[in-house]
C-alpha positions as CSV (number, residue, x, y, z in Angstrom):
1,M,112.8,211.4,129.0
2,S,113.5,210.4,125.4
3,Q,112.6,206.8,124.3
4,I,114.6,204.0,125.9
5,R,116.7,202.3,123.2
6,T,119.0,199.4,123.9
7,R,121.1,197.3,121.6
8,I,123.0,194.1,121.2
9,A,126.0,194.2,118.8
10,P,127.4,190.7,118.1
11,S,130.5,190.1,116.0
12,P,129.8,187.4,113.4
13,T,133.1,185.6,113.9
14,G,132.1,182.3,115.5
15,D,129.4,180.3,117.1
16,P,126.4,182.1,118.7
17,H,127.6,182.5,122.3
18,V,125.4,182.1,125.4
19,G,127.1,185.2,126.8
20,T,125.7,187.2,123.8
21,A,122.2,185.8,124.5
22,Y,122.6,186.7,128.2
23,I,123.4,190.3,127.5
24,A,120.7,190.4,124.7
25,L,118.1,189.1,127.2
26,F,118.7,191.8,129.7
27,N,118.8,194.5,127.1
28,W,115.5,193.1,125.6
29,C,113.8,193.0,129.0
30,F,114.8,196.5,130.0
31,A,113.7,198.0,126.7
32,R,110.4,196.1,126.7
33,Q,109.7,196.9,130.3
34,Q,110.3,200.6,129.7
35,G,108.2,200.7,126.5
36,G,111.3,201.2,124.4
37,K,113.0,199.6,121.5
38,F,115.6,196.8,121.2
39,I,118.1,197.1,118.3
40,L,120.4,194.5,116.7
41,R,123.5,195.7,115.1
42,V,126.2,193.5,113.4
43,E,129.8,194.5,114.2
44,D,131.5,192.9,111.2
45,T,134.5,195.1,110.6
46,D,136.9,192.2,111.1
47,Q,136.9,191.2,107.5
48,H,139.1,188.2,108.0
49,R,137.0,186.5,110.6
50,S,133.4,187.7,109.9
51,T,131.2,185.4,107.9
52,T,127.6,185.5,106.7
53,Q,127.1,182.0,108.1
54,S,128.0,183.2,111.6
55,E,125.7,186.2,111.3
56,H,122.9,183.9,110.2
57,D,123.5,181.5,113.1
58,I,123.5,184.3,115.6
59,L,120.3,185.9,114.4
60,N,118.7,182.5,114.1
61,S,119.7,181.5,117.7
62,L,118.4,184.7,119.2
63,N,115.1,184.3,117.4
64,W,115.0,180.7,118.6
65,L,115.3,181.9,122.2
66,G,112.3,184.3,121.7
67,L,114.4,187.5,121.5
68,T,113.1,189.6,118.6
69,W,114.4,193.1,117.7
70,D,112.7,196.3,116.4
71,E,115.5,197.3,114.1
72,G,118.3,195.3,112.5
73,P,120.0,194.1,109.3
74,D,117.1,191.7,108.5
75,C,114.2,194.0,109.2
76,G,115.6,197.5,108.6
77,G,114.8,200.7,110.6
78,D,115.3,204.4,110.6
79,F,119.0,204.3,111.6
80,G,120.5,201.8,109.2
81,P,122.6,200.3,107.7
82,Y,122.8,197.9,110.7
83,R,126.0,196.2,109.5
84,Q,129.1,198.1,110.3
85,S,130.7,197.0,107.0
86,Q,128.1,199.0,105.2
87,R,128.8,202.2,107.2
88,S,132.3,203.0,106.0
89,E,131.4,206.4,104.6
90,I,129.8,207.4,108.0
91,Y,132.9,206.5,109.9
92,R,135.1,208.4,107.3
93,Q,133.1,211.6,107.8
94,H,133.3,211.4,111.5
95,I,137.0,210.6,111.7
96,D,137.6,213.7,109.5
97,Q,135.7,215.8,112.0
98,L,138.1,214.6,114.7
99,L,141.2,215.2,112.5
100,D,140.0,218.8,111.9
101,K,139.6,219.2,115.7
102,Q,143.1,217.7,116.2
103,K,141.6,215.2,118.7
104,V,143.1,212.3,116.8
105,F,146.4,211.9,114.9
106,R,148.0,209.7,112.2
107,C,150.4,207.1,113.5
108,F,153.0,205.7,111.0
109,C,154.8,203.5,113.5
110,S,155.7,200.1,112.1
111,S,154.7,196.9,113.9
112,E,158.4,196.3,114.6
113,R,158.7,199.5,116.5
114,L,155.5,198.9,118.4
115,D,156.7,195.4,119.4
116,Q,160.0,197.0,120.6
117,I,158.0,199.5,122.7
118,R,155.9,196.7,124.3
119,Q,159.0,194.6,125.1
120,Q,160.7,197.5,126.7
121,Q,157.7,198.4,128.7
122,Q,157.4,194.8,129.9
123,Q,161.0,194.7,130.9
124,E,160.7,197.9,132.8
125,K,157.3,196.8,134.3
126,L,155.6,199.9,132.9
127,Q,151.9,200.3,131.9
128,P,151.8,199.0,128.3
129,G,150.6,201.5,125.7
130,Y,151.6,203.7,122.8
131,D,154.4,206.3,123.6
132,G,153.0,209.2,121.5
133,H,155.9,209.1,119.0
134,C,153.8,210.4,116.0
135,L,152.1,213.1,118.0
136,G,155.2,215.3,117.2
137,L,155.0,215.0,113.5
138,S,154.7,218.3,111.6
139,D,152.1,218.8,108.9
140,E,154.8,218.7,106.3
141,E,156.1,215.3,107.6
142,I,152.6,213.9,107.6
143,V,151.9,215.1,104.0
144,E,155.3,213.6,102.9
145,K,154.5,210.2,104.4
146,L,151.0,210.2,103.0
147,T,152.3,211.1,99.5
148,A,154.8,208.3,99.8
149,G,151.9,205.9,100.6
150,E,153.2,204.9,104.0
151,P,150.7,202.7,105.9
152,H,149.3,204.3,109.0
153,V,146.5,204.1,111.6
154,I,144.6,206.9,113.3
155,R,144.8,207.1,117.1
156,M,143.0,209.2,119.6
157,T,144.7,211.7,122.0
158,K,144.0,211.5,125.7
159,P,144.6,213.4,128.9
160,E,148.1,212.9,130.3
161,S,147.0,213.1,134.0
162,G,144.0,212.9,136.2
163,D,141.1,210.4,136.3
164,C,138.1,209.5,134.2
165,V,135.1,209.4,136.5
166,F,131.7,208.1,135.4
167,D,128.5,206.6,136.8
168,D,127.6,203.0,136.2
169,L,123.9,202.1,136.7
170,L,124.9,199.0,138.8
171,R,128.3,200.1,140.3
172,G,127.8,203.7,141.1
173,E,130.9,205.9,140.6
174,V,133.8,204.4,138.7
175,R,137.2,206.1,138.6
176,I,140.0,205.1,136.2
177,S,143.3,206.9,135.9
178,W,144.1,208.2,132.4
179,S,147.5,206.8,132.8
180,Q,145.8,203.3,132.5
181,V,144.2,204.3,129.1
182,D,146.0,203.8,125.8
183,M,146.0,206.1,122.8
184,Q,143.5,203.8,121.1
185,V,143.6,203.1,117.4
186,L,140.3,204.3,115.9
187,I,140.9,203.6,112.2
188,K,143.1,200.6,111.2
189,S,145.5,200.6,108.3
190,D,142.8,199.0,106.1
191,D,140.7,202.2,106.7
192,L,138.2,200.2,108.7
193,P,137.2,201.4,112.2
194,T,138.1,199.5,115.4
195,Y,135.3,198.4,117.7
196,H,135.8,201.5,119.9
197,F,135.3,204.1,117.3
198,A,132.4,202.4,115.4
199,N,130.7,201.5,118.6
200,V,130.5,205.1,119.8
201,V,129.5,206.6,116.4
202,D,126.8,204.0,115.9
203,D,125.4,204.2,119.4
204,H,125.1,208.0,119.1
205,L,123.6,207.9,115.6
206,M,121.2,205.1,116.5
207,Q,120.1,207.1,119.6
208,I,121.0,204.3,122.0
209,S,120.0,205.5,125.5
210,H,121.4,202.7,127.6
211,V,124.5,200.7,126.9
212,I,124.1,197.4,128.8
213,R,127.1,195.2,128.2
214,G,129.6,192.9,130.0
215,E,131.9,194.1,132.6
216,E,135.0,193.4,130.4
217,W,134.2,196.7,128.8
218,I,134.6,198.8,131.9
219,N,138.2,199.7,131.3
220,S,137.3,200.8,127.7
221,T,134.6,203.2,128.9
222,P,137.0,206.1,129.4
223,K,138.0,205.9,125.7
224,H,134.3,205.9,124.7
225,L,133.5,208.8,127.0
226,L,136.4,210.7,125.6
227,L,135.0,210.2,122.1
228,Y,131.6,211.5,123.2
229,A,133.3,214.6,124.6
230,Y,135.3,215.1,121.4
231,F,132.2,215.1,119.3
232,D,130.2,217.2,121.9
233,W,127.7,214.4,122.2
234,Q,125.6,213.4,125.3
235,P,126.8,209.9,126.3
236,P,124.3,207.1,127.1
237,V,123.8,205.5,130.5
238,F,126.3,202.8,131.0
239,C,125.5,199.5,132.8
240,H,128.2,196.8,133.0
241,M,126.8,193.3,133.7
242,P,128.7,190.7,135.6
243,L,130.4,188.0,133.4
244,L,129.1,184.5,133.3
245,R,131.5,182.1,135.1
246,N,132.4,178.4,134.9
247,P,131.8,176.4,138.1
248,D,135.4,177.0,139.1
249,K,134.7,180.8,139.0
250,S,136.8,181.3,135.8
251,K,135.4,183.3,132.9
252,L,132.9,181.1,130.9
253,S,134.8,179.7,128.0
254,K,134.3,176.9,125.4
255,R,137.4,175.2,126.7
256,K,135.7,174.4,130.0
257,N,132.0,174.6,129.2
258,P,129.8,174.4,126.1
259,T,129.2,178.0,125.2
260,S,127.4,177.9,121.9
261,I,123.7,178.3,121.8
262,G,123.8,175.8,118.9
263,Y,125.1,173.2,121.3
264,Y,122.1,173.5,123.6
265,R,119.7,173.5,120.7
266,A,121.4,170.4,119.2
267,M,121.3,168.7,122.6
268,G,117.5,169.0,122.8
269,Y,117.1,171.8,125.3
270,L,113.8,173.8,125.1
271,P,114.4,177.5,124.1
272,Q,112.2,178.8,126.9
273,A,114.2,176.8,129.4
274,L,117.5,178.2,128.3
275,A,116.1,181.8,128.1
276,N,114.7,181.2,131.7
277,Y,118.1,180.0,132.9
278,L,120.0,182.9,131.4
279,G,117.5,185.2,133.2
280,M,118.6,183.7,136.5
281,M,122.2,184.7,135.9
282,G,122.6,187.4,138.5
283,W,118.9,188.2,138.7
284,S,115.9,186.7,140.3
285,M,112.2,187.1,140.3
286,P,110.8,189.2,143.3
287,S,108.5,186.2,144.0
288,G,111.5,183.9,144.2
289,D,110.1,181.6,141.4
290,E,112.9,179.9,139.5
291,K,110.7,178.9,136.5
292,F,109.4,181.9,134.6
293,S,108.9,183.1,131.0
294,I,110.8,186.0,129.5
295,E,107.4,187.9,129.4
296,E,107.0,187.3,133.2
297,M,110.7,188.4,133.6
298,T,110.0,191.5,131.7
299,E,106.9,192.4,133.7
300,A,108.9,192.1,137.0
301,F,112.2,193.4,135.6
302,D,114.3,195.9,137.6
303,L,117.8,196.2,136.3
304,T,119.2,197.6,139.6
305,R,118.4,194.2,141.2
306,V,121.2,192.5,139.2
307,S,123.8,191.0,141.5
308,L,127.4,191.9,140.8
309,G,128.6,188.5,142.0
310,G,129.8,186.5,139.0
311,P,126.8,184.2,138.0
312,I,127.8,180.6,137.7
313,F,126.7,178.9,134.4
314,D,126.0,175.4,135.8
315,T,124.6,172.9,133.2
316,E,123.3,170.6,136.0
317,K,120.9,173.4,137.1
318,L,120.0,174.0,133.5
319,D,119.2,170.2,133.1
320,W,117.0,170.4,136.1
321,L,115.1,173.4,134.8
322,N,114.8,172.0,131.3
323,G,113.3,168.8,132.8
324,K,110.7,170.9,134.6
325,Y,109.7,172.5,131.4
326,I,109.4,169.1,129.7
327,R,107.4,167.5,132.4
328,E,105.2,170.5,133.4
329,D,104.6,172.3,130.1
330,L,104.4,169.5,127.5
331,S,101.5,167.1,127.1
332,D,102.4,163.6,125.9
333,A,101.3,164.6,122.4
334,Q,103.4,167.8,122.5
335,F,106.4,165.8,123.9
336,A,106.1,163.4,121.0
337,E,105.8,166.2,118.5
338,R,108.7,168.2,119.9
339,Y,110.9,165.2,120.2
340,G,110.1,164.1,116.6
341,A,110.9,167.6,115.3
342,W,114.3,167.6,117.2
343,A,115.3,164.0,116.4
344,F,113.8,163.4,113.0
345,S,113.7,166.7,111.2
346,S,113.7,166.2,107.4
347,D,117.1,167.9,107.2
348,K,118.7,165.7,109.8
349,V,117.2,162.5,108.4
350,A,118.2,163.3,104.9
351,K,121.8,163.5,106.0
352,I,121.8,160.4,108.2
353,V,119.9,157.9,106.0
354,P,122.5,157.5,103.2
355,L,125.1,156.5,105.9
356,L,122.8,154.0,107.6
357,K,121.2,152.5,104.6
358,Q,124.5,151.0,103.4
359,R,125.1,149.2,106.6
360,V,121.8,147.8,107.9
361,E,120.0,144.6,107.1
362,R,117.0,145.2,109.3
363,F,115.3,148.4,110.5
364,S,116.0,147.1,114.0
365,D,119.7,147.7,113.3
366,V,119.2,151.4,112.9
367,A,119.1,152.3,116.6
368,G,122.3,150.4,117.4
369,L,124.2,151.8,114.5
370,G,122.9,155.4,114.3
371,G,121.8,156.1,117.9
372,F,124.8,158.3,118.5
373,F,123.3,160.8,116.1
374,L,120.4,161.3,118.6
375,S,122.6,161.4,121.7
376,G,124.4,163.9,123.8
377,L,127.6,163.0,125.6
378,L,128.4,159.3,125.0
379,D,128.8,156.6,127.6
380,I,132.5,155.7,126.9
381,D,135.3,154.6,129.2
382,M,139.1,154.0,128.9
383,D,138.6,150.4,127.7
384,D,136.9,151.8,124.5
385,F,140.2,153.4,123.6
386,A,142.3,150.2,123.7
387,H,144.6,150.2,120.7
388,K,147.6,148.1,119.8
389,T,149.9,151.1,119.0
390,L,148.2,154.3,120.3
391,D,148.5,155.0,124.1
392,A,146.1,157.2,125.9
393,Q,148.3,160.3,125.9
394,L,148.8,160.2,122.1
395,Q,145.1,159.7,121.6
396,A,144.3,162.7,123.8
397,K,146.8,164.7,121.7
398,I,145.1,163.6,118.4
399,L,141.7,164.6,119.8
400,Q,143.0,168.0,121.1
401,F,144.8,168.8,117.8
402,S,141.8,167.7,115.8
403,L,139.6,169.9,117.9
404,W,141.8,173.0,117.4
405,R,142.0,172.4,113.7
406,L,138.3,171.9,113.2
407,E,137.5,175.0,115.2
408,Q,139.5,177.0,112.6
409,L,137.3,175.9,109.7
410,Q,135.1,178.6,108.4
411,H,133.2,176.4,106.0
412,W,131.8,173.2,107.6
413,Q,131.9,170.9,104.6
414,R,132.8,167.3,104.2
415,D,135.8,167.9,101.9
416,N,137.2,170.6,104.2
417,I,136.9,168.3,107.3
418,E,138.5,165.4,105.5
419,D,141.4,167.5,104.2
420,T,141.9,169.0,107.6
421,L,142.1,165.7,109.4
422,Q,144.3,164.1,106.6
423,S,146.7,167.0,106.8
424,L,146.9,166.7,110.6
425,S,147.5,162.9,110.3
426,N,150.3,163.6,107.9
427,S,151.9,166.2,110.1
428,L,151.8,163.8,113.1
429,Q,153.2,161.0,110.8
430,L,150.4,158.7,111.6
431,K,148.5,156.3,109.3
432,I,145.0,157.8,108.7
433,R,143.4,154.6,110.0
434,D,145.2,154.9,113.4
435,F,144.7,158.7,113.5
436,L,141.0,158.4,113.1
437,F,140.6,155.6,115.7
438,P,140.1,157.9,118.8
439,L,137.8,160.1,116.7
440,F,135.6,157.2,115.9
441,V,135.3,156.4,119.6
442,A,134.8,160.0,120.7
443,I,132.2,160.8,118.0
444,S,130.3,157.5,117.7
445,G,131.2,155.7,120.9
446,K,132.5,152.8,118.9
447,A,135.8,151.9,117.2
448,V,133.8,150.9,114.1
449,S,130.8,152.9,112.9
450,T,129.6,154.9,110.0
451,S,132.1,157.2,108.3
452,V,133.6,159.4,111.0
453,I,134.1,162.3,108.6
454,E,130.5,162.2,107.5
455,S,129.4,161.9,111.1
456,I,131.4,165.0,112.1
457,Q,129.9,167.0,109.3
458,I,126.3,165.9,110.2
459,L,126.7,166.4,114.0
460,G,128.3,169.8,113.6
461,M,131.0,171.5,115.6
462,D,129.0,172.1,118.7
463,I,128.3,168.5,119.5
464,C,131.6,167.3,118.2
465,R,133.5,169.7,120.4
466,A,131.6,168.5,123.5
467,R,132.2,164.8,122.7
468,M,135.9,165.3,121.9
469,R,136.4,167.2,125.2
470,H,134.5,164.5,127.0
471,A,136.7,161.8,125.4
472,I,139.9,163.7,126.3
473,A,138.7,163.7,129.9
474,V,138.0,160.0,129.8
475,L,141.5,159.5,128.5
476,G,142.9,161.2,131.7
477,G,142.6,164.8,130.7
478,I,145.3,167.3,129.8
479,S,147.0,169.3,132.6
480,K,147.8,173.0,132.3
481,K,151.5,172.1,131.8
482,Q,150.7,169.6,129.1
483,A,148.3,172.1,127.5
484,K,151.1,174.7,127.1
485,L,153.4,172.1,125.6
486,L,150.7,170.9,123.2
487,E,149.8,174.5,122.2
488,R,153.5,175.1,121.3
489,E,153.7,171.9,119.3
490,F,150.4,172.7,117.6
491,R,151.6,176.1,116.6
492,D,154.8,174.5,115.1
493,L,152.6,172.1,113.1
494,S,150.5,175.0,111.8
C-alpha cells in the first residue's frame, strides 16, 4: 500500500475553531500511527473573508495543541503551493481538461434568474438545484456571450438518474440519489474555484490517501467522486467523523458554546488537556483511561473505534480534566511558572499597565481595578445592571447588537472598535455614555472601570464574546422569537 497521507484544510475566515482541531487531531493520529504524513493546506479562495491574521491564528493554535504537520504553507513540501490562492494556474489547467471532455459547462444565468428558480422550486416543494438551462447553449452562443464579456460560472454535469454508492470507513455503504445532487459550480465568476473543485484537485495532486472530515460533507461526496471519475483518478478513502454537539445535542456553534481555540487558551486551559479532551470526542482509549497524551492516543489509535453518536462538547468535563492536569502534572514551581506566563506575559502586561497606572494610588489597588483582565466569566447579577433609563431588555439588545458588530471586524484595533460602537450607539439613538453602560458591566464586572474600549481590545474577541453572552443570560436571555426580531432589526440597521 502507498504511504498514508492525511490533511487538514482550514479556511482562514475567522477564529481557530475547536472543530478544526478535533478533525486535525484524528487525521494527525491516524497518519502518525500508520507511519504516514500529515499535511496542512490553507483553503483561502474566499478573497473577501480570508485574512492573513486568521491563517496565523489557526496555525498558531494547532501548534499550541501539539499538532505539527509535515508539509504546509509555513514549512513547504513536494506538493506546494499549500495555499489555494497560489494555485490558480493549476485549477485553470484542470478545468480546461474537463471543458475539453465536456464534463462541465459554462453557465451564464443571472442571479435574478437563479433566485426565481429557487423560489419556484420552494413553492412547488421540489428539490432545489440548477435546472440545466445553459446545458443547451450551442458553441456559437457560448462564443458570442464570451465575446460580449458576459459574466459566467462553470458547472459540472451529473447523471440524471440512479444512485451514487460509496464506502465510508466508519459507515459502510452510503447511497445517495443523483436527484439530490446539484450541478455544482466549480469555477466562480471571479475565476476562482469553489471548495468542491479545489478540494478534489488538491487532494489528488497532493496524493492524499484518506480524507477524514466532518459528516456535514457526506452529501457533497457524490460531487467529489464524480470529479475523480471525470479525471480518471483513483479516489481516496473517505471517513466522515461525527459532528461535535452542544449539550442540547445541537451542532456546536459559537452562539451556544465557546468554539474558538483562542478562548480556551485565553481562559488558561493547558493545551495537553484540551487536546486530550478533543481525543475523547467519539473515541476512547482501549484501557478506558480518560487522561492521556496525544502520543498515547496515537499508539493505541484505531479509527474504526470512533463512535457515530454525536459527541457532546461539555465544558464542565473539560474543566475537570484540565484540573487533573494542573494538579497531577505540575509541580508548585511549574504551576507558578505556567500561571505567570499566562497572566503576566510581557505582551499582556504592556497593554494593561498604561490603563491601570493612571487610576491607582497604591499597588494594592491593582487587583481590584484590573483583576477582570485575569478572569474568565465574571460574577455578575441583575443588580449590577441597574440603570436609571435602560431596562434589562434594552441592555440585552445593546449587548447582542454590539456582539454581532464586533464579530464582523476583520482588524481588531482600538479605533475600529470605538468607531463600530459609536456608530451602533448613533443608530440606536442612544447617548454613548448610556450605550456603553452594559458593556462596562459585561466586560469588567463594574459600571465604572478602565476604558471599556481599551479593555475590549486587550481582552480580545474570544473572551469578550463569552462575557457578553454571559451578561445577556444574566439579563434574562433572549428567546428564539426575540432573536429573530433582533436579527431583523439588526439587518435593517446595517
